[in-house]
N, C-alpha and C positions, 0 to 999 in steps of 0.2 A: 482542578485541575478535570475534565470531563476525561472520561475513557472511552474512546471509540474504537470497533473491530474491527478491521478489514479481512477483505478475503485473498486470495489470490488462487490464481486456478493455474495450466500449462495450456495453452491451447496446442490442440494438435498435427494441425497443417502448420506451422508457423516455429514450432515446438519454443517459441519465447512466454514467458510467463504475466498472466496478466492480474494487476492487480488495484481490487474498489472495495473503495469506502460510502456502505450504503449512508455513511447516515451526516455525510458533506457530497450536499449535490454538488456536481459533473466533478469528481476527484477520484483517478481511473488512472491507470497510465503501463504501460507495459519495457521485460526490457533481458533483455541476453540471458540474466544469471537473475537471484534472488538477490544479488546485492545490488544492481544494475535498478531493478525494479525498486527496491524502499529508496536506493538515492531519486526515483524517475517521482517516487511516491512524496518522498517529501522536500521536493521543489515545486510538484503540481502544488501540495497546502502550502507550500509558501507565495505562488499567485496567486490562490486562494485567501491572502492574508486569516492560516488560521493558525490560530496561536492557544497556544495553556493544552492542550491535548497529546495522552497517551493510547495512541496506536498502535493495536495488540491484532496480530493475525497469523495464523498456524498453517503448514502446509507440510503432510506428510510426517506426522507426527515431531517438527521442528517448529518451537514455536519463538515470534520475529516479533520485537515491543521499539519501539522511539517513541519521543520525548519531545514536542514541538511547540 
C-alpha cells in the first residue's frame, strides 16, 4: 500500500474546503465541510482508478485518513 499525503485549505472567498493530492495527477476537489471534501476526494480517486493508497492529511491540527 502506498502512503500519499493530501492538503486541505479553506478558501477565504467561497468558504469551501479545498483538497489537493499532490502525488496523484488531477486529484483535487472541494466541499462545504471536511466530510463532504473527503467524500469528494474519494470519488475523484475512484474515477482516476487509484487503488491501494492510504491518504493522510491534516487541517488545523486534526488528522484525516482514507484507505482506497
